[in-house]
C-alpha positions as CSV (number, residue, x, y, z in Angstrom):
1,M,-45.1,39.2,-23.7
2,P,-42.1,40.0,-21.5
3,D,-41.3,38.0,-18.4
4,T,-43.1,39.9,-15.7
5,S,-41.7,38.4,-12.5
6,P,-40.5,41.1,-10.2
7,F,-39.3,38.5,-7.7
8,T,-36.4,36.9,-9.6
9,T,-33.0,37.2,-8.0
10,D,-31.7,39.4,-10.9
11,V,-34.6,41.8,-10.6
12,K,-34.4,42.1,-6.8
13,E,-30.7,42.8,-7.0
14,C,-31.0,45.4,-9.8
15,P,-34.5,46.1,-11.1
16,Y,-33.6,48.8,-13.6
17,P,-32.9,46.6,-16.7
18,A,-36.2,44.8,-16.2
19,Y,-38.0,48.2,-15.7
20,D,-36.5,49.4,-19.0
21,R,-37.5,46.3,-20.8
22,W,-41.0,46.3,-19.5
23,R,-41.4,50.0,-20.3
24,E,-40.2,49.5,-23.8
25,E,-42.2,46.3,-24.6
26,S,-45.4,47.4,-22.8
27,P,-45.8,50.2,-20.3
28,V,-48.8,48.4,-18.8
29,L,-48.8,44.7,-18.5
30,W,-50.3,41.9,-16.5
31,S,-48.1,39.8,-14.2
32,E,-49.6,36.3,-13.9
33,E,-47.3,35.6,-11.0
34,I,-48.6,38.4,-8.7
35,Q,-52.0,38.6,-10.3
36,A,-51.6,42.4,-10.8
37,W,-50.9,45.0,-13.4
38,L,-47.3,46.3,-13.7
39,V,-47.4,49.9,-14.8
40,T,-44.0,51.2,-15.8
41,G,-44.6,54.0,-18.3
42,Y,-44.4,57.6,-17.0
43,E,-47.6,58.9,-18.7
44,E,-49.5,55.7,-17.6
45,V,-48.3,56.1,-13.9
46,R,-49.1,59.8,-14.0
47,H,-52.6,59.1,-15.2
48,I,-53.2,56.5,-12.5
49,L,-51.9,58.8,-9.8
50,M,-54.1,61.7,-11.0
51,T,-57.3,59.8,-11.5
52,H,-58.3,59.0,-7.9
53,E,-61.9,58.2,-8.8
54,D,-60.9,55.3,-11.0
55,F,-57.7,54.1,-9.3
56,S,-57.6,53.6,-5.5
57,S,-56.0,51.4,-3.0
58,M,-59.2,51.3,-1.0
59,N,-60.1,48.0,-2.7
60,S,-56.6,46.5,-2.8
61,V,-56.4,42.7,-2.9
62,F,-52.9,42.7,-1.5
63,G,-52.6,41.7,2.1
64,G,-48.9,42.5,2.5
65,P,-45.8,40.4,1.8
66,T,-46.0,36.7,1.9
67,V,-43.4,34.0,2.6
68,E,-43.0,33.2,-1.1
69,H,-42.6,36.9,-2.0
70,P,-41.1,38.9,0.8
71,E,-40.8,42.6,0.4
72,F,-37.9,44.0,-1.6
73,P,-36.7,47.5,-2.4
74,S,-38.3,49.2,-5.3
């Protein structure tokens, strides 16, 4: 299981190597740190975006950025 922390300094400064690694090792993986799925594969993301009845932000558990994990460019 790859390290799935999108909040490390290295990933915040340049996320592309982490994105490549995550996509190669598992295009859909669970991040324990943020308690959410990371979806990095093209086909997987496309499926999610095209399947509104199964995937929606209407029931999102995220309440916005927190002090521990401020927003960062992605």
